[in-house]
N, C-alpha and C positions, 0 to 999 in steps of 0.2 A: 286657175284660181284654186287655191287650196281649200280643203274642207275644214270646218271648225272642229275643235277638239270636243270630245264627249265629256260633258259636265253634268249630265242628267243623273239623278239618283237612281235611275233604273239601270245604269250600267252594270254588267254582270260582276258579282263579287265585291261591289263597292258598298261601303257603309256611309251613312249620312254624316256630315260634319257636325260639330257641336251645335246644339239647339238651346232653347231658353232654359230648360231644366238643368243642363250641364253648366251653363253660365251662372244660374242661380245657386247651384251647389258650390261653385268656386267662390262666389260672393259671400255666401254663408260661412265658408271656411276662412276667408280673409277677415270677416268680422270677428270670428272666434279668436283667431290668432292676434288681431289687434287688441281685443279685450284682455288677452293674456299678457301683453307687453305693456299696455298703457294704463294709467289710473282710470278708474271707473266711477263716474259721477252719474247717478240715476237721471238727474235733470238733463244732462247733456245727451242722453239717449232718448228719453221720453219726448222731449220737445221736438227734436228733429223727426222722430217717428210720427208725431201728431201733425207736424207741418207737411210731411210727405203724404200722409193720408188725406189732408185737405187739398193738396195739389192734385192728388189722384182723382178726387171728386170733381175737380175743375173740368171744363169742357175741352179736354185734350182730344183733338180729332186726328192728329198725326201720330200713328203708332211708332214711327221711326224716332220722332222727337221724344216720346214718352218711354222708349225702351231703356235708356240709362236710368230712369227713375225706378223701374222695376228692379234693377240690379242693386240699387241702394237699399231697397226694402229688406232683402235677405241679409245684406251686410249689417244693417241695424239690428235685425232679429238675432243674428249670431252674436253681435256685440252685447246685446241685452241679456240673452240667455246665459252666456258664459260669464259675463260680468256679475250677474245676480248671484252666482255661486260664491263669489268672494264675500258676500254679505253674511254668509253663514259663519257662526263662531268656529274656532279651531276645535278639532275633535278631542274629547277628553282622553281618548286612547293614545293619541300622539304625545300628549303631555305625560301620560303614565309610562309610555315607552321610553321617553327621554330620561326618566328617573329610575328606570328598571323596576317598576312597581310589580308587586305580586297581588293576585286576587282571583276572582272567579269570573270567567267570561262565558256568556251564553250567546249562541248564534246558530245560524243555519249552515250546515256543512255543504260546501260547494264541491270539494274534491278531496279524495283520500288516496294518497300514493305511498307505496313502500319504496324507500330509497335504497339503492344498492341492488346488484344483481343477485341471482339465486344462489351463487356460490359464496357470497360474502358472509363472513361470520357475524359481523355487526350489521343489523338492519334497523332502520328507523322509519317512522311514518311521518309524512308531511301532510298536514290537514289544512285546507283553505276554508276559512269560516267567514260568513257575513255576520258581523257582530250585531247583537241586538241590545244586550245589557252588560254592564260592567260593575262589579262590586269589589273595591279594594280590600285586601286582607289587612284589616286594622283591628287589633284586639280591643280597642276602646270603643269601637263602633260596630259591634257584631249585629245589632238590630237594625242597622241602616238598610234602607231599601236600595236595590241595584239601580244604577243610573242608566237611562236609555242612551245608547250610543249608536253610531253608524260607522261603516268602513269595513274593509277587508283585512283580516289578520291571518298571517301565515304561521302555523304552529309546527314545531318539531317535537317528536315524542318517540320513546321506545314503543314496540308493538303493544297495541291496546288490547286488554282482555275483552272489552266490549266492542263488537264489530259495528262500524258506522258506515252508512251509505249516503251518497249525495241526496240532499233534501231533508235529512234528519236534523232536528233541533236538539242540541246537546249543551251541557255545562262542562267547562274545562277549568281545573285549577292551573293557573299559568303564571309565568314570570315574563313580562313584556320587555321588549327592547326595540330600538329604532329599526326600520325596515332595511336600511343600508348598513351592512356589517362593518365596512371599512370607510373611514372618513379621510380620503386623500384629496388632493387638489383636483377640482372638477367633479368630485363625487356628489356635490349638491345638485348637479344636473340630474344625476341618477335618482337622488331623493325626490327631486321635483317630478321626474317622470313617474316614479311609483305613486306619488301623491295624485298625479293625474289619473292613474289607474284605479284610484280609490283605496290603495293599500295604506292603511294607517299605522300598522305595527307588525312586527314579527314577535315570536315568543317561543317558550318551551313549556311543555306540559310537565308540571312538577310532580304530580301523582297520577300516573296512568290508571291505576286501579280506582281512582275517585271520579273518573269521567262518568257522567250520567246522561242517558238519553231521555230528554224531556218529551219529545214527540217524534214518532217515526214517519218517514216519507211515505207518500201514497204508493199503493201496490203497483201502479203502472211504471214507476221508476225503478223499483227493486229488480224486476226481471231483467231489464236492460243492463243494470249493473252486474247482475249474476252472469248474464251471457258474456259480457266483456271479460269478467274474471275467468270464466271457463275457457274462452277463446285464447286468452293470454297464457293460461296454464298449458293448454294443448300445444300452442306454438313453441313455448319454452321447452317442452318435453321433446319436440320433434325436430328442432333445428339447432345448429350451433348458435352461440350467443350473438355474434354480430348479425347473422342472417335473420335469426328469430326476432331480435329487437327491432330491426328495420321493418320486418313484415308486420309486427305489432303496431309500429308507428303508422304504417300505411293503412292498415285495416281498421284498427280500433283507436287510433290516436294516442297510444301509450308508448311514449318514447323514453321512459325513465331508465331502461336497462341498456340503452345504446352506449357502447364503450366510447370514452372520450376521444380516442384516436379516430374512430369511425366518424364521429360528429365533426372533428376537425377537418377530415377529408371532405365532407359535404360542404363545410363552410368555405374551404379554400377553392373548391370547384364552383362555388357560386350557386349551389343547389340545396342549401340547407333548408329552404322553405318547403322542400318536398317531404321533410320529416314531420311536419305538423299539418294535420288535415285542414285545408283552407280552400281558397278559390280554385286553384289548379286541380286539386283532387275532385272536388264536386263538379267542376266544369267538365273534366274528362269523363267522369262517370255519367254525367248527363249526356255527353256526346255519344258514348257507347250505347246507352239506353235508347237515345233518339234514333241512332243509326239502326239499331236492332228493330225498333218499331217500324221504321220505313222499309227495311228488308222483309219484315213479316207481312206488311201490306202488299209488297210486290209478289209474294208467293200465293196470295189469296186468289180465288177465281175472279174473273173479270167483273161479274155481276156484283160480287161482294165489295170489290174495290170501288166500283161506281157508287154503291150504296153508302160506303164510308166517306168518300171524298165529296159527296153532295153536302154532307153536314160539316165536315172538317177537312182542312188541307193536310197533306202529309207532314208539313212542318209543325202545324198545331198539334197533330196527333203525337209527334215526337216530343213536343213540350209537355203535353198532358201525361204521357207515359213516363217521362224522365223525372218529373218533379216528385212523385211518391217514392221512387227508388232513392233519389238524392236525399229526401227527407229521412228515410230509414237509415241511410248511411251516416247522415249527420248525427242522429240519435245514437247509433251504435258506436260512433267514434267519440262519444262523450259530450257532444254538443258544447264544446268549449267556445269561448267568445269569438275567436277567429272563424270557427266553423259556422256559428250562427250568423255572423256578419256575411260570410260568403253565401249562405243559404238565402239571406235577404236579397243579395244581389241577383242570384239566379231566379228567385221567385218574381222579382220585379221584371227581369228580362222575359221570363215565361209569360207574364201578363202582357208585356209589350208584343210578344209574338201572337197572342190570342186576339189582340185588337189591331193586328196588321201593322205594327210599328217595329218589326224585327230589325230593320236596318238602322234604327235610331238607338244604337248601343250606348252612345255617350249620354243621351237623355235618360235612358233607363238607368245607367250608372249614376247619373246625377240625382235622380229621384231616390235611389237606394241610399246614396250618401246623405241626402237631406233627411230621410226618415231616421237614419242612424244617428246623425249629429243632433237633430232636434230632441231625440230621446236622451242623449247624453253627449254634451259638447266636449267632454274630456276625451272622447274616443278619437278626436282629431289628432291627439298627440301620442296615440299608441302606434308602436312600430308596425304591427300587423296591418292596421288600417291604412297607414301611409303607403306601405309597400304594395298591398293588394290593389287599392284604387289607382295608384299611380301607374303600376304596370299594366293594368287593364285599360286605363285611359290611353297610355302610349300605344298599346296594340291597336285599339280602336282608331286612334288618330292616323297611324300609319296605314291601316286598312282602308281609311277614307280617302287616301290620295287618289287623284284622277290622273290617268296616263293620257298623254296627248296622242290620239290615234284617230283614224278614220272611223266615224260611227258606223259605216256600212260593214266594217271588218270586225266590229266589237264582238259579234256573235259567230264569226266565221271559225271553223275548225282550224286548229294549229298543229304543227308537227309535234310529236312527243318530246323531241329534244328541246324545242322552244318552250313548251309547257314546263318541262323539268327545270330548265334554266330560270324561267320566270318564277316558278315556285321556290326554288332555292334562294334566289335573290330577295324575294319578298320575306321568306322566313328569316334570313339573316338580318334584313332590315328591321323586322319586328323585334327580334331578339336584341339587336344593338340598341334600338330605341328604348326597350324596357330596361336594359342595363344602364343606359345613360340617364334616364329619369330617376332611377332608384339609387344610383351610386352615391349622390350627395347624402341621401338618407342613411344608407349603411355606413358611410364614413362618419356621419354625425353620431350615430348610436354605437357603432362597433369599431370605429377607427380602421375599417377595412372595406375594400371593394374588390370583387373578383373579376379580373379581366377575362378569365377562362369561361365565365358565364355566358358569353355571346354564343359559343359553340356548345358548351356542356348542356345548357337548357334545351337545345334543339334535340339532343340525343336522350338525355335523362328523363325529361318530362313525358315524352311519348312512351318510353319504355315502362315507366312506372304507371302512367295513367291508362294505357291501352292493354297492358299485359299483367303487371303485378297486382294492381288494385282490383280489377275485375276478377282475376283468377283467385286472388287471396280472399276477397269477399265471398265468392261462390263456394270455394272449398271450405272456408271457415264455417259458413252456415250449414254446409253439408256435414261437416264433422260434428257440429252442434246438434243437428237433427238426428244423426245416426248414433248419438251418445258415444262417439268413438273416444278412446283414450289417447289416440295419436291423431295427428293431422292427416286427413285424407289427401292424397296427392303430394305428400312431402317429397317423394322421390323425383317428381317432375319439377316442382317449384324450387327446390333447393339449388339445383344448378343455375336456374334463372336468377335467383337472388345472389348467388356467388358471382355470376357474370355482371350483374348490376353493380355490386360493390367494387368489382375490378375496374369497371368503366369510370366510376366516381373517383377511385384512387388514381387512375391514369390522369384524369383532368387535374386532380389536386397536385400531382407530381410535376406538371408542366412548369418549367422555370418562369417565374413572373406571373403565376396563376392568380395570386392574391396581391393586391396593392395595399400597403399600410401607410397611413399618414395621420398627422394630428387632426382631430375632429374639427370640422368647420362649425362655427357658432350657428345659432338658429337662423338668424337673418341671412347670412350668406348661403346657407343651405336652401332656404326658400327662394332666393333669387336665382340660384342655379337650376332648381327644379322648374321655375317659371320660364327661364330662358330655354330650357330643353323643350318644354311643352309648346312654346311659341315657335321654336324652330321646326318641330315635326308636325305642326298643325296644318290645316288646309292651305294649299298653295305654299308648300314649305320652302321653296327656293325664291320667294319674292324678296326683292332687295330690301324693302322696309323691314320685313321680319328678320332677315339676317342681321341688319344693323341693330335693331332693338335687342335681339338675343345677344349680340356681341357686347352691347353696353351693359346688359344685366350680368353677363358672365364676368366682365371686367370688374364691375362693382363687387360681385361675390368674391372674386379672387383677391381683390384689395382688402375686403373685410376679413377674409380668412387669414391672409399673410401679414396684415398690418401689425399685430403684436410682435412678430419677429423683427420687423424693421424698427419699431420704436424702442426695443430693448437697448440698454446701454451696451456699447461696444467696447472693445479693448480687452486686456487680460482680466478674465473674470471666471471664477469657479463657483459652482453651486452644489451644496450637499443637501439632499432631501432624505429625511428620516420618515419612512412610510408607516402608515397604520396598517399592520397585518394581523391585528388581534394579538393573542398571546404568542408572539414570535418576534422575529427581528429581521429587518431588511432596510437597507439604505442604498442610495445611488448618488454618484458624484459625476458632474459634467466638468471636464477639465477646460482650461482656457481655449484649447484648440478644438473643442467640440467632442473629444473622445469621452467615452462613458465607462465607468467602473461600477459594478453592482456588488455590494457586500451583503451576502446572505439573501435568501429569498423567502423567508417565512415558512410556515408549515402549520399543519392542523391534524387532529386525529383522523383516523380513516373514514369516519362517517360525517366529517364536517367539510364545508366548502374549502377548496384549495386556494390559499391566498396568492399563490403564484399566478393562477388564472384570473381570480376576481379582484386582486389588488395590485400586484406588482406589474403585470403586463399592461393593464389599462393605464396605470400611472405613467409608464414609459411611453406608451402610444400617445397619450395626451400631450406629452412633452416633445413629440416628434422624433423619438429615438427609433432608429431603424436597425442599429447594431450595438451589441454589447462587446466592448473591446476586451474587458477583463471581468470575469466572474470570480469573486472571492468566496470561498467556503471556509468560514472561521473555524468550525468544528462540526462533528458528525451528528449533532442532535437534530431531531426532526423539526423542531420549531425554528431552525435556521436554514435547513437545506430542503425541507419538504416541497417547496415550490420551485426548486431549481430544475427538476426534470421538465416541467412545463415550459420554462424559459428556454431551455435547450432546443425544444421543438418549435419555438416561435420566433427566435432571433438568431441571426448568425453570431456566434461567440468566438472571439479571437483567441482567448487563452483562459485557463482556469488556474487559480492560485489556491493552494492549501498548505497545511503544515506537514503533510505526509504521514499523519497519525490516524489511528482507529480504522484502518482500511479493512480490518477483519469484521467490523460490524455489518450485518446483512444489508441493512437499508443503505448504508454508505457504499458498500461494495457494489450494489446494484446501480447506484448513481455513477460511480466511477466507470463501471462497464459501459454504461450508456455514453459517457463522455468519450471513452476509447472508441466505441463503435462509430461515433460521429467524426472521429479523427481530430479532436480538439486537443492541442498540446496542454499538458499540465505542468506547472512550475511549482516545485516544493520549496517553501520559504521557511527559514529559521533564522533566529538571531545568531550571528551577526551577518545576515545577507546584506550586500551593499545597497545603498539607497538607489531608488529607481526614479527616472524622470518620466512622468506620464503626462504628456501634452502640456507641460508647463507646471505641473504639480510635482512636488518632491514627496516621494513615498518612502518612509522608513519602516523597516520591520523591527519591532521591539520585543516580540515574544512569539513562540517559546524558544528558549535557547536549545541548541542541539544537545540531546542526551538528558534533558531536564525531565524530572517526574515529580509531581507535587506530593504524593503520599498523603492525601487528605484523610483525616480520621472519619470523614463523613461518607467514605466509600468511593466506588469507581465512577459514579455519576459526577461527583464533585471534582475528581481528578480530570475527567474529560473536559469539564468546564474550564479548569485552570490551565489546560493545554490549548486554549483558543489562540488562533492566529491574531495578533494585535498589531494594528497599523496606525501610523501617524501620517496624515496628509497635510501638506503645508503649501501656502502660496504667500510669499513675502512674510509679513508679520502675523498672519492669521493661519491657524492650524486646527485640524480636526483629529481627535484621538478616538479610535474605534477599537475597544478592547474585547469584543465578543462577549463571552459569558465568564470572564475571569472571576474567580472567587478569592478569598483572602490569601490563600497560599500563593496563587499566581500574582496577586497584587504586591505581596511582599517581595517577590522576585523582581518584578518590573520596576519597583520603586527605587532600585539601585541606580537608575539613570539620573536621579536627582533633577537638577535644573533642565536637563535635556528632555524631560518629559512634559514641561510646561506646554499647555494647549489652550486655545481659545474656546473650543467647543468640545465637550466630553459626551460621548454616547454612554449613558449610565450602564455599567456592566451588569449582566445577569438580570435585566429587567427591574433593577432596584431591589433584588433579594437581600435578605438579612445578612447573609454571609459574604456580601460584596460591598463595594464603595466604602472601604475602611478609611479611617481617618488618615492613615499613612498615604494611601493613594490620593485622597483629596488634597492633602497638604503638599504633595509633590506636583500634581497636575495643575492645581489652582485655576480651574476653568472659569471663564466669564459666563458661560451658559452650559447647562447640562440637559440632555434630552433622554427621557425614559420611554422605552418601547414596551408597552404592556397592553393587554386586552382589558376591555371594560368589565368590571365585576368578575375578574378571573378567579379561579378557585384556589390559586396560590397566594392570594392577597398581595400581589406585586402592584406597586412598590410598597414595601413594608414601612410602617410608621417610624420604626427605629432608623431605617435608612434615610427617610425624608428628614428626620431631625438632624442627622449628621450634615446634610447639605445645608440645612437652615443655619446650623451653628457656624458653618464656614461662609455664610452669606452668598451662596451660589444659587442664582435663580434657576428654576426648573420649568421645563415644558414637558408635557406628557401626551403621548399619542392617544391614550384612552380618554383624555379630556379635550385636548386641543387638536386632535387629528394629526395629520402629517405636518412636519416642521421642515421649513426650507431656510437655509442660511447661505447667502451669497456674499462673495467678497472680491475685491479688486487687489487684495494683498495688503491694504492699509486699513480700510474700514470694512464693516460688514453690516448686512441688513437681515432681519429676521421676519419671517412670515409663517403663519399657521393656516391650516385648511379652514379652521373655524373663523379666523379673522378675515379670510378672503371671501367668505360667503356674503359679507355686507358691502363688498366693493361695488360702488354705483356705476355699473357699465351696462347700459340698456341693451347693447348688441350682444353682450355675453350672457346676461342673466335676465329672466323675466322680472317684472315689477312685483314687489312684495306689498300686498294690500294692507293698508293701515286704516281701520274703521274710524279712528279718532280724526285723522286728517280728512277722510271722506265726509264726515259730518260737518267739518268746518267748510268744506266746499259747498255742501247743500245749504248750510246756514247763510253763507255769503250771497248765494243766489236768491233765496226766498226771504231771508230775514234782514239781510244787509249787515251781518256781523262778520 
């Protein structure tokens, strides 16, 4: 007769399965998510809540029958709390940002960061402000009172003469703009995400010398800010840039100076979370402190140990000793929102330990989630919240698994090899579970999931948590206490940091380390996460669980891939003109699926890189995995600035250019990078023969070999008029991409006459005054023209004179500064046009959340209560 399996919660090393608090947190989250997707009628929430309260007062004697009722209550609570937020009127800041308004903003400073490393010539300050009042700059209304507002505003500024600290209340003269800099297809999801974070606008400080401090922060905050600045200065002085920036991120949460290449390595290796102080950092610091406290108890005399343990167990002593240290670490790291959230999780678990509920990790996690979500329901949609709670929940679920074994052998000693194999198997299982449950989330937000994370996290997290963070904290405080000008112990810590970065780079270099895909919509992401949680829950291999998880995964996969199946098939090409600000970038998908990217945008040295923030996300959302041809029309930064980033993110089959301006330093550096990667370069000039590109015919129309424009406006205009100009055609529909041609180049290319006729014209030189001459427009005669220009750009593009010429020829215009990205698809006979702005209103519930309409809501309420 076989012995029963051990299912007791007292089995060694086992955690309890999900309890009522964990289920209540899940129900609360489902209610919040439902309120975000569905119309919210107050009556439809209050009436069921009242009915449930009455039912609960009824004489229910059977707790099993009333248990589902308890889960409905947090669902209704989440629905009501989140739905009530939609009743608040739109923020005046959002409207002011849409119009690019200028005025005076007053608010409490959240964060002040200097952008750029210490060696950069150009430095800017990024200030995050909790807005309190807003006064538009209106000459006719100088005496008007400032309007009360709310929301977070991110401001950029040159270095301020007036030093500011977190907690200060200050006035800023600003020009506001929308928080999302580039409006491409799918960018409304990013806008929605920032709205959930409470970010109402971005902006620029127009007069740094006019910034005024209205109220200074309490003295208790200023010393911590001074300590953080002092530690960052000491680290920057004592370590190389990459090592010092990573150490600053681990110790004080300051990650601004991390080189982009290093950051990319962490992302590819699946350990980018280690760069921001959050749950893993605080948890490992708590573990080190707790273990130190237990070791200290062990070295005490026997009588002292007995005296201590009569009052408190070693585990409780560990929790009590760790919490103050973790709290100090959270403050020193800047107490950012993810850090505070992780601190709440640890504080709740410490309380569970003190009341002898240490094995109920999932319930403690559920209580922390309930506290955070009730305080702010928008937190549910933050990436950090989702990743933190899902990964910890997955770890706790896997740790709660029960092994089938003889109960009499549960406590028996085991050989070291058996223990080692068991520990390795469990560690890999925990890491795989955490990766599986967070992969849909990272794909949804970043279009990327790291397959290397299963192994890399097992190595990198202990290295950082048990060695670098404790040593960095201790030595930073020692350097601070000793008033040292250099970092004490830098000679010992620097080799460890170097080894740490090499380990991360190794995992990032593994073939297939990062998996890229088009992002799943919200509903398929949620179904995937739910399926994984069901699969790894208690009794994970039960047939019913496997079947239910399989059904959910199949539904998620169908919802994710359905758009690709419903698209029109057959010979079809699509050209997308991207919004990259004051720059130029377009990409074309040929009928056979191959991709050509024409230019990659660019920005000044201190501005965000459009290649990273606009072009790559747009390609990822479209499911692009490879760039077959990258075209560099000419050597100006607003066309090639983002190309280096694309080279590092996509396999590139070939690069086309005109073979000119290779002596320019910025272009020479890009060509050297192309050569280093072994990418062939094809030099094209007229009359290069037409090329067949996956069903598209590509004609090279400019520049002719040996041509030089000799513009009276100087070398810059000459470089523009030497742009590589291409005409792409499928059947009767064609696209003309002339780069930045100015009038000299346009006169030269107009000699093609009828052969230059095109359906769609990308307006040359962003609509500048010296381009789009009448000669070119009369020759091309497009049915549609697309201007690529930045909103409120300092060049005034497109110029009114240029716009009047298009109007005179009756050519309709679309502009990326107003319409966002523009997509034109054709089967060779007809074509369709879509803009990013027009796609925002597409009624697809599974793609986009419901947009609340107060007028329609009032009709709903009136119909219920008044009968109208």
